C-alpha positions as CSV (number, residue, x, y, z in Angstrom):
1,X,203.1,14.6,-63.6
2,X,202.0,13.4,-60.2
3,X,199.9,16.5,-59.6
4,X,197.7,15.5,-62.6
5,X,196.9,12.3,-60.8
6,X,195.8,14.3,-57.7
7,X,193.8,16.6,-60.0
8,X,192.1,13.6,-61.5
9,X,191.2,12.4,-57.9
10,X,189.6,15.8,-57.1
11,X,187.6,15.7,-60.3
12,X,186.4,12.1,-60.1
13,X,185.6,12.4,-56.4
14,X,183.6,15.6,-57.0
15,X,181.6,13.8,-59.7
16,X,181.0,10.8,-57.4
17,X,179.8,13.0,-54.6
18,X,177.9,15.3,-56.9
19,X,179.5,18.3,-55.3
20,X,182.8,20.1,-55.4
21,X,185.5,18.6,-53.1
22,X,187.9,21.0,-51.4
23,X,191.3,20.6,-53.1
24,X,193.1,22.1,-50.1
25,X,191.5,19.8,-47.6
26,X,192.2,16.8,-49.8
27,X,195.8,18.0,-50.4
28,X,196.3,18.2,-46.6
29,X,195.0,14.7,-46.2
30,X,197.4,13.3,-48.7
31,X,200.3,15.1,-46.9
32,X,199.1,13.8,-43.5
33,X,199.2,10.3,-45.0
34,X,202.9,10.9,-45.6
35,X,202.6,11.3,-49.4
36,X,203.4,14.1,-51.7
37,X,200.6,14.8,-54.3
38,X,203.2,16.4,-56.6
39,X,205.0,13.1,-57.0
40,X,202.1,10.7,-56.7
41,X,202.6,7.3,-58.2
42,X,199.8,5.0,-59.2
43,X,200.4,2.6,-56.3
44,X,200.6,5.5,-53.8
45,X,197.3,7.0,-55.0
46,X,195.6,3.6,-54.9
47,X,196.8,3.1,-51.3
48,X,195.5,6.5,-50.3
49,X,192.1,5.9,-51.9
50,X,191.8,2.5,-50.2
51,X,193.1,3.4,-46.7
52,X,193.0,7.1,-46.0
53,X,190.2,8.4,-48.3
54,X,187.4,6.5,-46.5
55,X,188.4,8.1,-43.2
56,X,188.7,11.5,-44.8
57,X,185.2,11.2,-46.4
58,X,183.6,10.2,-43.0
59,X,185.3,13.1,-41.3
60,X,183.8,15.5,-43.9
61,X,180.3,14.0,-43.7
62,X,180.5,12.1,-47.1
63,X,179.8,8.5,-47.8
64,X,180.6,6.3,-50.7
65,X,180.1,2.5,-51.1
66,X,183.2,0.4,-50.7
67,X,182.8,-0.8,-54.3
68,X,182.9,2.8,-55.7
69,X,186.0,3.6,-53.6
70,X,187.7,0.5,-55.0
71,X,186.9,1.4,-58.6
72,X,188.2,4.9,-57.9
73,X,191.4,3.6,-56.5
74,X,192.0,1.3,-59.5
75,X,191.2,4.0,-62.0
76,X,193.6,6.4,-60.3
77,X,196.3,3.8,-60.2
78,X,195.9,3.2,-63.9
79,X,195.6,6.9,-64.8
80,X,198.5,7.9,-67.1
81,X,199.4,11.5,-66.4
82,X,201.4,11.7,-69.7
83,X,198.2,11.2,-71.8
84,X,195.4,13.7,-72.2
85,X,192.0,12.7,-70.7
86,X,189.0,12.7,-73.1
87,X,187.9,16.0,-71.4
88,X,191.2,17.6,-72.2
89,X,191.0,16.5,-75.8
90,X,187.6,18.1,-76.2
91,X,188.7,21.2,-74.5
92,X,191.5,21.6,-77.1
93,X,189.1,21.3,-79.9
94,X,187.7,24.7,-79.0
95,X,191.2,26.4,-79.3
């Protein structure tokens, strides 16, 4: 279930930056922060987005306003991996 939270981070961050974010580089950053994206809890994801993500973004030449990062952190903390996202619901309609 935690991986879904990480997948959501990759998706939302890519949208915010208007370009695809490297999953592998972000995955490594989460591990370097001492966290496991496979078992990510809401508070862990929120902490990563608030503390580590701004540094990672700067190292990779990206910039986001502090307010956007805070919103992303809160959304990720509230994200429920057990429930389908609206995008996933629409994708299933095509099946």
